[in-house]
C-alpha positions in Angstrom: 22.0 -20.5 -11.0 21.1 -19.9 -7.3 19.3 -16.7 -8.3 16.9 -18.7 -10.3 16.4 -21.5 -7.9 15.1 -19.3 -5.1 12.1 -17.9 -6.9 11.3 -21.3 -8.3 11.3 -22.6 -4.7 8.9 -19.9 -3.8 6.6 -21.0 -6.6 6.5 -24.4 -5.1 5.7 -23.0 -1.7 2.9 -20.8 -3.0 1.5 -23.6 -5.1 1.7 -26.4 -2.6 -1.0 -25.4 -0.1 -3.7 -25.0 -2.7 -2.7 -27.8 -4.9 -2.9 -30.2 -2.1 -6.4 -29.0 -1.3 -7.6 -29.0 -4.9 -5.7 -32.2 -5.8 -3.8 -30.5 -8.5 -6.8 -29.1 -10.3 -5.9 -25.4 -9.9 -3.4 -23.7 -12.3 -1.2 -20.9 -11.0 -1.5 -17.3 -12.3 2.1 -16.7 -11.5 4.3 -15.7 -14.5 7.6 -17.6 -13.7 9.8 -15.3 -15.7 8.3 -12.2 -14.0 8.6 -13.9 -10.6 12.3 -14.5 -11.1 13.0 -10.9 -12.2 10.9 -9.3 -9.4 12.7 -11.5 -6.9 16.1 -10.4 -8.3 15.2 -6.7 -8.2 13.8 -6.9 -4.6 16.8 -8.9 -3.3 19.2 -6.5 -4.8 17.5 -3.6 -3.1 17.2 -5.4 0.3 21.0 -6.2 0.1 21.7 -2.5 -0.7 19.6 -1.4 2.3 20.7 -4.3 4.6 17.0 -4.7 5.1 15.3 -7.4 7.2 12.6 -8.6 4.7 10.5 -7.5 1.8 7.5 -8.3 -0.5 6.6 -7.4 -4.0 3.2 -8.4 -5.4 2.1 -7.8 -9.0 -1.6 -8.1 -9.9 -3.7 -7.7 -13.0 -6.1 -4.7 -12.4 -9.2 -6.0 -14.0 -9.0 -9.7 -13.1 -7.2 -9.7 -9.8 -4.8 -12.4 -11.1 -1.5 -12.4 -9.2 1.3 -12.5 -11.7 4.2 -12.4 -9.3 4.3 -12.7 -5.5 7.8 -12.4 -3.9 8.4 -12.8 -0.2 12.0 -12.9 1.1 13.7 -12.4 4.5 17.2 -12.5 5.8 18.0 -15.4 8.1 21.1 -15.9 10.2 23.4 -15.6 7.1 23.6 -12.6 4.8 21.5 -14.4 2.2 17.8 -13.6 1.5 15.6 -16.7 1.4 12.0 -17.2 0.2 9.5 -17.0 3.0 5.7 -17.1 3.3 5.3 -13.6 4.9 2.2 -12.7 3.0 -0.1 -12.9 6.0 2.1 -10.7 8.2 0.2 -7.5 9.0 1.6 -4.1 10.1 0.7 -0.5 10.3 0.9 1.4 6.9 1.2 5.0 5.8 -0.4 3.9 2.5 -3.5 4.8 4.5 -3.2 8.4 3.5 -5.1 8.3 0.1 -7.8 6.0 1.6 -8.5 8.6 4.4 -8.7 11.3 1.8 -11.1 9.3 -0.3 -13.3 8.7 2.7 -13.3 12.5 3.3 -14.1 13.2 -0.4 -17.1 10.8 -0.1 -18.7 13.1 2.6 -18.9 15.9 0.1 -17.4 18.3 2.7 -13.9 18.6 1.1 -12.3 18.6 -2.3 -8.7 18.1 -3.3 -8.3 21.8 -4.3 -9.2 22.9 -0.7 -6.3 24.5 1.2 -5.1 23.3 4.5 -2.5 24.9 6.8 0.0 22.4 8.1 2.1 25.1 9.6 5.7 24.4 10.6 5.1 20.6 10.4 4.2 20.0 14.0 0.6 20.0 15.2 -0.8 19.4 18.7 -3.5 16.8 19.0 -4.6 16.7 22.6 -1.3 16.0 24.5 0.5 14.5 21.5 2.5 16.0 18.6 1.6 15.0 15.1 4.5 15.7 12.8 5.3 15.8 9.1 8.5 14.3 7.8 10.0 17.8 7.2 9.0 19.4 10.6 12.7 20.1 11.4 12.9 22.1 8.2 9.9 24.3 9.0 7.0 22.3 7.4 5.0 23.1 4.3 2.7 25.9 5.5 -0.5 26.4 3.5 -0.9 23.8 0.8 -3.8 22.1 -1.1 -5.1 18.7 0.0 -3.7 17.4 -3.2 -0.3 18.8 -2.4 -0.5 17.4 1.1 -1.0 13.9 -0.3 1.9 14.4 -2.7 4.1 15.5 0.2 2.9 12.7 2.5 1.8 15.3 5.0 0.3 13.6 8.1 -1.1 16.9 9.3 -2.8 17.6 5.9 -4.4 14.1 6.0 -5.6 14.5 9.6 -7.0 18.0 9.2 -8.8 16.9 6.0 -10.4 13.9 7.7 -11.2 16.0 10.8 -12.9 18.6 8.6 -15.0 15.9 6.9 -16.0 13.9 10.0 -15.6 16.3 12.9 -16.1 14.6 16.2 -17.9 11.6 14.6 -15.0 9.2 14.2 -17.5 6.3 13.9 -18.9 7.8 10.7 -15.3 7.6 9.3 -15.1 3.9 10.2 -18.6 3.2 8.8 -17.4 4.7 5.5 -14.2 2.6 5.5 -16.5 -0.4 5.9 -18.6 0.7 3.0 -15.6 1.0 0.7 -14.3 -2.5 1.9 -11.0 -1.3 3.3 -9.1 -4.2 4.7 -10.6 -6.8 2.4 -10.3 -9.7 1.6 -10.3 -11.7 4.8 -9.0 -14.8 3.0 -7.2 -15.6 -0.3 -6.8 -19.2 -1.6 -3.1 -20.1 -1.4 -2.1 -17.7 1.3 -2.1 -19.4 4.6 -3.2 -17.8 7.9 -4.4 -14.5 6.3 -6.5 -12.7 8.9 -8.9 -9.8 8.6 -7.3 -6.4 8.9 -7.3 -5.2 12.5 -8.6 -1.7 13.5 -8.9 0.1 16.8 -12.3 1.8 16.5 -14.4 4.1 18.8 -16.2 0.9 20.0 -12.9 -0.7 21.3 -11.4 -0.4 24.7 -8.1 0.9 23.3 -9.8 3.9 21.8 -8.6 7.3 23.0 -9.1 11.0 22.1 -6.0 10.9 19.9 -6.6 7.5 18.3 -8.4 9.0 15.3 -5.6 11.3 14.3 -3.1 8.4 14.2 -5.4 5.9 12.6 -6.1 8.1 9.6 -2.4 8.3 8.8 -1.9 4.5 9.2 -1.4 3.7 12.8 -3.6 1.9 15.4 -4.3 -0.8 12.8 -2.6 -3.8 11.1 -3.1 -4.7 7.4 -1.2 -7.0 5.0 0.4 -5.7 1.8 -1.9 -7.9 -0.3 -5.0 -6.3 1.4 -3.6 -2.8 0.8 -2.9 -3.7 -2.8 -6.5 -4.9 -3.2 -7.7 -1.4 -2.3 -5.3 0.4 -4.6 -6.2 -2.0 -7.4 -9.8 -1.0 -6.9 -8.8 2.7 -7.4 -6.9 1.7 -10.6 -10.0 -0.3 -11.7 -12.2 2.8 -11.5 -13.7 1.8 -8.2 -14.4 -1.9 -8.9 -12.8 -4.1 -6.2 -11.9 -7.6 -7.2 -10.5 -10.6 -5.2 -6.8 -11.3 -5.6 -6.3 -14.7 -7.1 -3.3 -16.9 -7.2 -5.1 -19.5 -9.3 -6.9 -19.3 -12.6 -10.6 -18.9 -11.8 -13.4 -16.6 -12.7 -13.0 -13.1 -11.4 -14.7 -12.5 -8.1 -16.0 -9.0 -7.4 -15.8 -7.8 -3.8 -17.5 -4.5 -4.4 -18.6 -3.2 -7.9 -18.1 0.4 -6.9 -16.3 1.3 -3.7 -16.8 5.1 -4.1 -18.3 7.6 -6.5 -16.7 7.7 -10.0 -16.0 11.4 -9.6 -14.0 10.9 -6.4 -12.2 7.9 -7.7 -11.2 9.9 -10.8 -10.0 12.8 -8.5 -7.9 10.5 -6.4 -6.4 8.9 -9.5 -5.3 12.3 -10.7 -3.8 13.0 -7.2 -1.9 9.7 -7.2 -0.4 10.5 -10.6 0.6 13.9 -9.2 2.4 12.1 -6.2 4.7 10.5 -8.8 5.2 13.5 -11.2 5.6 16.2 -8.6 5.6 14.6 -5.1 7.7 12.4 -2.9 7.3 9.4 -5.2 9.4 10.7 -8.1 11.7 7.7 -7.7 8.9 5.5 -8.9 8.6 7.5 -12.2 9.3 5.4 -15.3 10.6 6.6 -18.7 8.6 3.9 -20.4 5.1 4.4 -19.1 3.1 6.8 -16.9 2.5 5.5 -13.4 0.6 6.6 -10.3 0.8 5.6 -6.7 1.6 6.5 -3.1 4.6 6.2 -0.9 4.4 5.3 2.8 6.8 5.1 5.7 5.9 4.1 9.3 8.0 3.4 12.4 7.0 0.3 14.3 7.0 0.0 18.1 10.4 -1.8 18.1 11.9 1.2 16.3 12.2 -0.5 12.9 10.6 0.9 9.7 8.2 -0.3 7.0 8.8 1.6 3.8 6.3 1.0 1.0 5.1 2.0 -2.4 1.8 1.0 -4.0 0.8 2.0 -7.5 -0.3 1.0 -11.0 0.3 1.6 -14.7 -0.4 2.8 -17.3 -2.4 5.7 -15.7 -4.8 6.2 -18.7 -5.9 2.5 -18.8 -4.4 0.6 -15.8 -3.3 -3.0 -16.5 -1.2 -3.9 -13.5 -1.0 -2.8 -9.8 2.1 -3.4 -7.7 2.9 -3.1 -4.0 6.5 -3.1 -2.6 6.9 -3.4 1.1 10.3 -3.4 2.8 11.1 -3.9 6.5 14.4 -2.3 7.7 16.2 -1.2 10.8 17.2 2.4 11.3 17.3 5.6 9.2 17.3 6.6 6.4 13.8 5.2 5.7 11.9 6.4 2.6 9.1 4.7 0.9 9.6 6.7 -2.2 13.3 6.4 -2.6 13.5 2.7 -1.5 10.3 0.9 -2.3 9.5 3.3 -5.1 12.7 2.4 -6.9 11.9 -1.3 -6.7 8.5 -0.5 -8.2 10.1 1.5 -11.0 12.6 -1.2 -11.9 9.8 -3.8 -12.1 7.6 -1.5 -14.3 10.6 -0.8 -16.6 11.2 -4.5 -17.0 7.5 -5.1 -17.8 7.6 -2.3 -20.4 10.8 -3.0 -22.1 
């Protein structure tokens, strides 16, 4: 019985803020049955990993309606309890496809272009940018599409460097154009802040800042804001406002990027699941697409994530899974991707 009480408690938490403001006029988009199941799946994975906390958010692609929104964390006991962690922002390697899309928009690169990532370690000024397999000799020469599927930091950086050269500000201007980091506020999510970026205009900018930003560092963004962007990719470039309550769909940007580049990126995200590091997210019931991400925070802990959507031919739902854990192993594909797959399988039984 306890398993069912926790998600219902979360529903009350989610609903309370907005219902007080709207005097009960708003009706939640949350599917209570899906909320319970997603909570159970996430809690089981967090227990298995002995993780600190986690989120799972499920959204309708075309409307932005949030169908489930799970936030749990481990307190002093071994139990995971519902929490309002939806405004907590962090660095995210889910940035990879977004940087690639920005590069594609310049017209200077295409996904079939080859890039040499060498032995998996690349010097950027006085710092070493490394791929996850650097100790195994790296990937050598691969296509940009393969680099994305392999979560190659070097491939992403070299691609964005080729597209933007020394003009890092042009990269940030393009991110602004495609509304990366939006929305700044969502009814029902308390204390949500704008995504934070270190840009060339800021005092914290350095010669190496661009290399680490384009792979997800030097910034903080919440999972719901990251999901908003991936949902726009699934929605053929149309970015809509996430909504916890039934309301008319609000369009943030009718077309974040060219249709051709959106279509190319969608094919690449499908390839990440079929042939790349996100094969744990693959479902036997429906074709999915998405990206895996793993970052190490300053305190040494890890954020492992997967964000994707299904079905690939006509996307209906987008999902983000974000897990905060201590220590290695840390794999967005194997850990968050598996939660994604279980949720997708349940929704397509």
